[in-house]
C-alpha positions in Angstrom: 0.0 0.0 0.0 1.2 3.5 -0.7 1.0 6.4 1.8 -2.0 8.0 0.1 -4.0 4.7 0.4 -2.9 4.4 4.1 -4.0 8.0 4.7 -7.4 7.5 3.0 -8.1 4.2 4.9 -7.2 5.9 8.2 -9.5 8.8 7.3 -12.6 6.6 7.0 -14.8 7.4 10.0 -14.7 4.8 12.8 -18.3 3.6 12.4 -17.5 2.6 8.8 -14.1 1.1 9.3 -15.3 -2.5 9.5 -17.7 -2.3 6.5 -15.0 -0.5 4.5 -12.5 -3.2 5.2 -15.1 -5.8 4.1 -15.9 -4.0 0.8 -12.1 -3.9 0.1 -11.8 -7.6 0.9 -14.6 -8.5 -1.5 -13.3 -6.4 -4.3 -9.8 -7.8 -3.9 -11.2 -11.4 -3.9 -13.2 -10.6 -7.1 -10.2 -8.9 -8.8 -7.0 -10.7 -7.7 -4.0 -8.6 -8.4 -5.9 -5.3 -8.5 -4.0 -2.3 -7.1 -5.4 0.3 -4.8 -4.8 4.0 -5.6 -6.5 7.1 -4.2 -8.3 8.9 -7.0 -11.1 11.5 -7.0 -10.6 11.6 -3.2 -11.7 8.0 -2.7 -10.1 4.6 -3.0 -9.7 3.3 -6.6 -9.0 -0.3 -7.7 -6.9 -0.6 -10.9 -5.9 -3.4 -13.1 -2.9 -2.9 -15.4 -3.0 0.8 -14.5 -6.6 1.3 -15.6 -9.3 2.3 -13.1 -11.9 -0.4 -12.6 -13.9 0.5 -9.5 -14.0 2.9 -6.6 -15.0 2.6 -3.0 -15.6 5.2 -0.2 -16.2 5.0 3.5 -18.4 7.6 5.2 -20.0 8.2 8.6 -23.2 6.3 7.8 -22.5 4.1 4.8 -19.9 2.7 2.4 -20.2 3.2 -1.3 -19.0 1.6 -4.5 -18.7 3.4 -7.9 -19.7 3.3 -10.8 -22.8 1.2 -11.1 -22.6 -1.4 -13.8 -25.5 -3.0 -15.7 -26.1 -6.3 -14.0 -28.7 -9.0 -14.8 -30.3 -11.5 -12.6 -30.7 -11.3 -8.8 -27.7 -8.9 -8.5 -29.3 -6.5 -11.0 -32.5 -6.5 -9.0 -30.5 -5.6 -5.9 -28.9 -2.5 -7.5 -32.2 -0.7 -7.3 -32.2 -1.1 -3.5 -28.7 0.4 -3.1 -28.6 2.9 -6.0 -27.9 6.4 -4.7 -27.7 8.5 -7.9 -26.8 7.5 -11.3 -23.3 6.1 -10.6 -23.3 5.2 -6.9 -24.3 2.2 -4.8 -24.6 3.1 -1.1 -24.6 0.4 1.5 -25.9 1.5 5.0 -23.8 0.6 8.0 -25.4 -1.9 10.4 -26.6 -4.2 7.6 -24.6 -7.0 6.1 -22.9 -6.0 2.9 -24.4 -7.6 -0.2 -21.3 -9.6 -1.1 -22.7 -11.2 -4.2 -23.7 -7.8 -5.6 -20.3 -6.2 -4.8 -18.5 -9.1 -6.4 -20.7 -9.1 -9.5 -20.3 -5.4 -9.9 -16.5 -5.6 -9.6 -16.3 -8.4 -12.2 -18.7 -6.5 -14.5 -16.6 -3.3 -14.2 -13.4 -5.2 -14.8 -14.8 -6.8 -17.9 -15.4 -3.3 -19.4 -11.8 -2.2 -19.3 
């Protein structure tokens, strides 16, 4: 990890630390070998130097960006978590939808 990534991770509000660590874990499992980089003021995940996905940790939620087109059950879940055109927002205190996050990461990686 580089210093900017360490600084961003440390800046995530305490209530979101656990969920943010979990969303990072899910994305890394879905995209083995991806590299983290701070971009646009949030954490980006790159493959071969190209941005694939982003995640952010906030006081009351964690988010993933952008929102890919998904089919099946994961596509149905996007509606529940969509917060604007390009954002999925996951409230703290609820289990993260691991299948949705994994499917989104894979779909985003396939677009690069």
